[in-house]
C-alpha positions as CSV (number, residue, x, y, z in Angstrom):
1,M,1.9,67.2,-17.9
2,A,-0.7,64.8,-19.4
3,A,1.7,63.7,-22.1
4,T,4.5,63.2,-19.6
5,V,2.2,61.0,-17.4
6,A,1.9,58.5,-20.3
7,V,5.7,57.8,-20.2
8,A,5.1,55.9,-17.0
9,L,3.4,53.2,-19.1
10,F,6.8,51.8,-20.0
11,S,7.3,51.0,-16.4
12,S,4.9,48.2,-17.1
13,L,8.0,46.3,-18.2
14,L,8.3,46.0,-14.5
15,L,6.3,43.6,-12.5
16,S,4.6,46.6,-11.0
17,A,2.3,46.6,-14.0
18,V,0.7,43.4,-12.8
19,V,-2.3,44.9,-11.0
20,N,-5.9,45.2,-11.9
21,S,-7.0,48.7,-11.0
22,A,-5.9,52.2,-10.1
23,E,-6.6,51.4,-6.5
24,D,-4.2,48.5,-6.7
25,F,-1.5,50.7,-8.3
26,S,-1.8,53.2,-5.4
27,A,-1.5,50.5,-2.8
28,A,1.3,48.7,-4.6
29,F,3.6,51.6,-5.2
30,N,3.3,52.8,-1.6
31,L,4.6,49.4,-0.2
32,R,8.1,50.8,0.0
33,D,10.0,53.8,-1.3
34,K,13.5,52.6,-0.4
35,S,15.5,49.4,-0.4
36,P,15.4,47.4,2.9
37,I,18.3,47.6,5.4
38,G,20.8,44.8,5.4
39,G,21.3,44.3,1.7
40,L,19.9,41.7,-0.8
41,C,21.6,38.8,1.0
42,A,20.1,39.5,4.4
43,Y,16.7,40.5,3.2
44,L,15.8,37.9,0.6
45,I,18.4,35.2,0.0
46,E,19.7,34.1,3.4
47,P,16.1,33.7,4.9
48,S,15.7,30.9,2.4
49,G,18.6,29.1,3.9
50,F,21.3,29.9,1.2
51,P,24.7,31.2,2.1
52,C,25.2,34.7,0.7
53,S,27.9,37.3,0.8
54,E,27.9,41.0,-0.3
55,H,30.6,42.3,-2.6
56,A,31.2,45.6,-4.4
57,T,33.3,46.7,-7.5
58,Q,34.0,49.9,-9.1
59,T,33.5,50.8,-12.9
60,K,36.0,52.8,-14.7
61,D,33.6,55.8,-14.7
62,G,33.2,55.7,-10.9
63,Y,30.0,53.7,-10.2
64,I,30.1,51.3,-7.3
65,L,28.2,48.2,-8.1
66,G,26.8,45.7,-5.6
67,L,27.1,41.9,-6.3
68,Q,25.9,39.0,-4.2
69,R,27.6,35.6,-4.1
70,V,25.2,32.7,-3.4
71,S,25.9,29.0,-2.9
72,S,23.9,25.9,-2.0
73,P,23.5,25.1,1.8
74,S,25.0,21.7,1.0
75,V,28.0,23.0,-0.8
76,V,31.2,24.0,1.1
77,L,33.4,26.7,-0.3
78,Q,36.0,24.2,-1.6
79,Q,33.4,22.4,-3.7
80,R,31.9,25.4,-5.5
81,G,31.4,24.9,-9.2
82,P,31.9,27.3,-12.0
83,P,30.8,31.0,-11.7
84,V,27.6,32.1,-13.2
85,L,26.6,35.8,-13.4
86,L,22.9,36.7,-13.4
87,I,22.0,40.0,-15.2
88,H,18.5,41.5,-14.7
89,G,16.2,43.5,-16.9
90,L,14.9,47.0,-17.1
91,F,13.5,48.5,-13.9
92,M,14.6,45.4,-12.1
93,A,17.7,44.4,-10.0
94,G,19.3,41.2,-8.7
95,D,16.3,40.3,-6.5
96,A,14.4,39.4,-9.7
97,W,16.1,36.0,-9.7
98,F,14.9,35.0,-6.3
99,M,11.3,36.1,-6.2
100,N,9.7,32.7,-6.1
101,S,10.3,29.5,-4.0
102,P,13.8,27.9,-4.1
103,N,12.6,25.2,-6.5
104,Q,11.1,27.8,-8.9
105,S,13.7,30.7,-8.8
106,L,16.7,30.4,-11.2
107,G,19.2,31.9,-8.7
108,F,18.3,29.2,-6.1
109,I,18.2,26.4,-8.7
110,L,21.7,27.2,-10.0
111,A,23.1,27.3,-6.5
112,N,21.5,24.0,-5.7
113,R,23.1,22.5,-8.8
114,G,26.5,23.5,-7.5
115,F,27.1,26.7,-9.4
116,D,28.9,29.6,-7.8
117,V,26.1,32.1,-8.3
118,W,26.9,35.8,-8.7
119,V,24.1,38.3,-8.8
120,G,24.6,41.6,-10.7
121,N,23.0,44.9,-9.9
122,V,23.5,47.8,-12.5
123,R,24.0,51.4,-11.6
124,G,21.1,53.3,-10.2
125,T,19.4,50.2,-8.7
126,H,18.9,49.8,-5.0
127,W,21.4,47.1,-4.5
128,S,24.3,49.0,-6.0
129,H,26.1,51.7,-4.0
130,G,26.2,54.9,-5.8
131,H,29.3,56.7,-7.2
132,V,32.7,57.7,-5.9
133,S,31.9,61.4,-6.3
134,L,28.4,61.9,-7.6
135,S,25.1,61.9,-5.6
136,E,22.0,60.4,-7.0
137,K,20.6,63.9,-6.9
138,D,23.1,65.0,-9.5
139,K,22.0,64.9,-13.1
140,E,25.4,63.7,-14.1
141,F,24.8,60.6,-12.0
142,W,22.0,59.5,-14.5
143,D,23.9,60.3,-17.7
144,W,24.0,56.8,-19.1
145,S,22.1,54.2,-21.1
146,W,22.3,50.5,-21.6
147,Q,25.5,51.3,-23.6
148,E,27.4,52.1,-20.4
149,L,25.6,49.2,-18.6
150,A,27.1,46.8,-21.2
151,L,30.5,48.2,-21.6
152,Y,31.2,49.4,-18.1
153,D,28.9,47.6,-15.6
154,L,28.7,44.2,-17.2
155,G,32.3,44.3,-18.3
156,E,33.4,45.2,-14.7
157,M,31.3,42.5,-13.1
158,I,32.7,39.9,-15.4
159,R,36.3,41.1,-14.7
160,F,35.7,41.1,-11.0
161,I,34.2,37.6,-10.9
162,Y,37.0,36.3,-13.1
163,S,39.7,37.8,-10.9
164,V,38.1,36.3,-7.7
165,T,37.4,32.8,-9.1
166,D,40.2,32.5,-11.7
167,S,37.6,31.0,-14.0
168,K,35.7,32.1,-17.0
169,V,32.2,33.1,-16.2
170,F,28.8,31.7,-17.4
171,V,26.5,34.6,-18.1
172,V,22.6,34.6,-17.8
173,G,20.6,37.7,-18.9
174,H,16.9,38.5,-19.1
175,S,15.5,41.3,-21.4
176,Q,17.7,44.4,-21.0
177,G,20.4,41.9,-19.5
178,T,20.6,40.3,-23.0
179,I,21.1,43.7,-24.7
180,M,23.9,44.3,-22.3
181,S,25.3,40.8,-22.9
182,L,25.2,40.9,-26.7
183,A,26.8,44.4,-26.8
184,A,29.5,43.4,-24.4
185,F,30.4,40.2,-26.2
186,T,31.3,42.2,-29.2
187,Q,34.3,43.4,-27.2
188,P,37.2,40.9,-27.2
189,D,38.5,41.9,-23.8
190,I,35.0,41.0,-22.3
191,S,34.1,38.0,-24.3
192,G,37.4,36.4,-23.6
193,M,36.4,36.0,-20.0
194,V,33.0,34.4,-20.8
195,A,32.6,30.6,-20.9
196,S,29.0,30.7,-22.4
197,A,25.8,32.6,-22.1
198,A,22.1,31.9,-21.7
199,L,19.8,34.7,-22.9
200,L,16.1,34.9,-21.8
201,C,13.9,37.0,-24.1
202,P,17.0,38.0,-26.2
203,I,16.9,41.5,-27.5
204,S,19.4,43.3,-29.9
205,Y,16.9,44.6,-32.3
206,L,13.5,46.2,-31.3
207,E,12.0,47.1,-34.7
208,H,9.2,44.7,-34.5
209,V,8.0,45.4,-30.9
210,T,4.2,44.8,-30.9
211,S,3.3,46.2,-27.4
212,R,0.6,48.8,-28.2
213,F,1.4,50.8,-25.1
214,V,5.1,51.0,-25.8
215,L,4.5,51.9,-29.5
216,R,2.1,54.6,-28.4
217,L,4.8,56.2,-26.2
218,V,7.4,55.9,-29.0
219,H,5.2,57.5,-31.6
220,M,4.4,60.4,-29.2
221,H,8.2,60.9,-28.6
222,L,7.5,61.0,-24.9
223,D,11.0,59.9,-24.1
224,E,12.2,63.2,-25.7
225,V,9.6,65.2,-23.7
226,I,11.0,63.7,-20.5
227,M,14.6,64.6,-21.4
228,T,13.6,68.1,-22.5
229,M,11.8,68.7,-19.2
230,G,15.1,67.9,-17.4
231,I,13.9,64.7,-15.8
232,H,17.0,62.5,-15.5
233,E,15.9,59.7,-13.2
234,L,12.9,57.5,-13.8
235,N,11.8,56.2,-10.3
236,F,8.2,55.0,-10.0
237,K,8.4,54.4,-6.4
238,S,9.0,58.0,-5.6
239,N,6.1,60.2,-4.4
240,L,5.9,61.7,-7.9
241,G,6.1,58.3,-9.5
242,T,3.2,57.0,-7.3
243,Q,1.0,60.0,-8.3
244,V,1.9,59.5,-11.9
245,M,0.7,55.9,-11.8
246,D,-2.5,56.7,-10.0
247,M,-3.2,59.5,-12.4
248,M,-2.5,57.3,-15.5
249,C,-5.0,54.8,-14.4
250,D,-7.6,57.2,-13.1
251,G,-9.4,58.0,-16.4
252,H,-6.4,58.3,-18.7
253,L,-5.8,54.7,-19.7
254,D,-7.2,51.2,-19.2
255,C,-5.1,49.5,-16.6
256,D,-7.2,46.4,-16.4
257,D,-4.7,44.2,-18.3
258,M,-1.6,46.5,-18.6
259,L,1.0,43.6,-18.2
260,S,-0.3,41.8,-21.3
261,A,-0.6,45.1,-23.2
262,I,3.0,45.9,-22.6
263,T,4.9,42.6,-22.4
264,G,2.5,40.2,-24.1
265,K,0.2,37.7,-22.6
266,N,2.0,35.7,-19.9
267,C,0.7,32.2,-19.6
268,C,2.1,31.1,-16.3
269,F,2.8,34.2,-14.1
270,N,2.6,33.6,-10.4
271,S,0.0,36.3,-9.7
272,S,-0.5,35.2,-6.1
273,R,2.8,36.8,-5.2
274,I,2.2,40.3,-6.6
275,D,2.3,42.0,-3.3
276,F,5.6,40.4,-2.5
277,Y,7.1,41.3,-6.0
278,L,6.1,44.9,-5.4
279,E,8.1,45.1,-2.2
280,F,11.2,45.1,-4.5
281,E,10.1,46.3,-7.9
282,P,10.4,48.7,-9.7
283,H,13.9,49.9,-9.4
284,P,15.1,53.2,-10.9
285,T,16.7,53.7,-14.3
286,S,17.8,56.8,-16.3
287,S,15.7,58.7,-18.7
288,K,18.6,58.5,-21.1
289,N,18.3,54.7,-21.0
290,L,14.6,54.9,-21.9
291,H,15.5,57.3,-24.7
292,H,18.2,54.9,-26.1
293,L,15.7,51.9,-26.1
294,F,13.1,54.1,-28.0
295,Q,15.8,55.1,-30.5
296,M,16.2,51.4,-31.2
297,I,12.5,50.9,-31.9
298,R,12.4,54.0,-34.2
299,K,15.6,53.2,-36.2
300,G,15.6,49.5,-36.2
301,T,19.3,49.4,-35.3
302,F,21.5,47.9,-32.7
303,A,23.8,50.9,-32.2
304,M,25.2,53.2,-29.6
305,Y,23.4,56.2,-28.2
306,D,22.5,58.7,-30.9
307,Y,23.3,62.2,-29.6
308,G,22.5,63.9,-32.9
309,M,24.9,64.7,-35.8
310,W,27.2,67.2,-34.1
311,K,27.6,65.5,-30.8
312,N,28.0,62.2,-32.6
313,L,31.0,63.7,-34.4
314,K,32.3,64.8,-31.0
315,Y,31.9,61.5,-29.2
316,Y,32.3,58.9,-32.0
317,S,34.0,60.9,-34.9
318,H,31.1,59.9,-37.1
319,I,27.7,61.6,-37.8
320,K,25.9,58.4,-36.9
321,P,26.5,56.3,-33.8
322,P,28.6,53.1,-34.4
323,I,26.7,49.8,-34.5
324,F,27.2,46.8,-32.2
325,D,28.4,44.3,-34.8
326,L,26.9,40.9,-33.8
327,A,29.2,39.2,-36.3
328,S,32.1,40.2,-34.1
329,I,31.0,38.0,-31.2
330,P,33.4,35.0,-31.3
331,S,31.9,32.0,-33.0
332,S,33.5,29.9,-30.3
333,L,31.3,31.5,-27.6
334,P,28.5,29.0,-26.9
335,I,25.1,30.7,-26.6
336,W,21.6,29.4,-25.6
337,M,18.5,31.4,-26.1
338,G,15.0,31.0,-24.8
339,Y,12.1,33.1,-26.4
340,G,8.3,33.1,-26.5
341,G,5.5,33.4,-29.1
342,N,3.5,35.8,-26.9
343,D,6.5,38.2,-26.1
344,A,5.5,41.6,-27.3
345,L,9.0,43.1,-26.5
346,A,11.4,40.4,-27.6
347,D,9.5,39.7,-30.8
348,V,10.1,36.5,-32.8
349,A,11.0,38.5,-35.9
350,D,13.6,40.5,-34.0
351,V,15.0,37.3,-32.5
352,Q,15.4,35.9,-36.0
353,H,17.2,39.1,-37.1
354,T,19.7,38.6,-34.2
355,L,20.2,34.9,-35.1
356,K,21.0,35.8,-38.7
357,E,23.8,38.2,-37.7
358,L,25.4,35.9,-35.1
359,P,28.5,34.0,-36.5
360,S,27.4,30.8,-34.6
361,K,24.1,29.0,-34.3
362,P,22.9,29.2,-30.6
363,D,20.9,26.4,-29.0
364,L,17.3,27.5,-29.0
365,L,14.2,27.0,-26.8
366,Y,11.0,28.4,-28.3
367,L,7.8,28.3,-26.3
368,E,4.7,29.4,-28.1
369,D,2.6,30.4,-25.1
370,Y,5.3,32.2,-23.1
371,G,5.3,36.0,-22.7
372,H,8.1,38.3,-21.5
373,I,7.7,37.8,-17.7
374,D,7.1,34.0,-17.9
375,F,10.8,33.3,-18.6
376,L,11.6,34.9,-15.2
377,L,8.6,34.1,-13.0
378,S,6.5,31.4,-14.5
379,V,5.5,28.8,-11.9
380,N,6.5,26.2,-14.5
381,A,9.8,27.8,-15.5
382,K,12.0,25.1,-14.1
383,E,10.5,22.4,-16.2
384,D,9.7,24.6,-19.2
385,V,12.9,26.7,-19.3
386,Y,15.6,26.2,-16.8
387,D,16.1,22.4,-17.3
388,S,16.9,23.2,-20.9
389,M,19.4,25.9,-19.9
390,L,21.0,23.6,-17.3
391,A,21.4,20.9,-19.9
392,F,23.2,23.4,-22.2
393,F,25.5,24.6,-19.3
394,S,26.2,20.9,-18.4
395,S,27.4,20.3,-22.0
396,Q,29.8,23.2,-21.6
397,L,31.2,22.4,-18.1
398,G,34.1,20.2,-19.0
399,T,35.9,19.4,-15.7
400,F,32.8,20.5,-13.8
401,S,30.6,17.8,-15.6
402,S,29.6,16.3,-12.3
403,Y,27.3,19.2,-11.8
């Protein structure tokens, strides 16, 4: 049990890791154990004065995904600009793009600039809506990794938005959202519906992760322990999850600066809003997803889920899982990337590996003092990050150049 407890360290990728003691963990994780009534629009976006509507679409493997559509209070429906889809990171959901004030949060900033903002929520998160036949209590419900999130969830979101708006989609991803995006863009049927992409903390390779806590978990093979124990859902806001976090910080590990230990030192994180962030984060994910990410760290590959030789033969007709070939992403697809020198998860060496394999040269923004969370929640993100992203999008807009 003590070994399993350590697995919860990886949840520090969430904002829930931004606390200073075991007592803080206990209080934070008991703020709420279920999503609020009324949906993301009613609970977080509309109170800030932004028009928002709830939507749903179904993946080909039966998951029902929730999306929100957001516009500026000053933009009428007929004046909506091009659609942009926001894809969140691990243990997060669409709420992550609206956590700070309207002049600091990317979702609000894009809406105010006239974009038709669509907010994605992958399977298993609170703002998605389950499955056509499976319950969240069924182990089969959690039988997926970021591979399915890329090829099924992201692919379906893009198709849905494309069909509703009759326009190619601008895609913005953070962390796991960039893994999903890069994998999805290798598929011509998906990339053909994408106008351009902006990737925050881009990840396709994880070989050079420097997070000492994450590396400790990887070396202990604790992801495999979880799978062997039959734990299919990772939910750190459950009663068990709360107990695990308290146990972990009560004599097992130093939790004084866990966020920096996991994600890298964040220069500009808005720590005054921690209690508010923890009303939403963390969201659940699957144990299989964690296992897939750890496979990437161990093997240094950007590949599909490795089932082992015999199951690989069954699923892929090869003894090794197929790679996602970054060279197959269309060279005509414009890409912008923002990455930081203090990011212990999207390491600079791994970003450079990704850049070498891409057939085009993305526009780049490098911030030496930025960590993994700064790109999402820095108090200075608009000036440091989003203005550069918006300038890139503006250069791609064509007939929407007035935005």
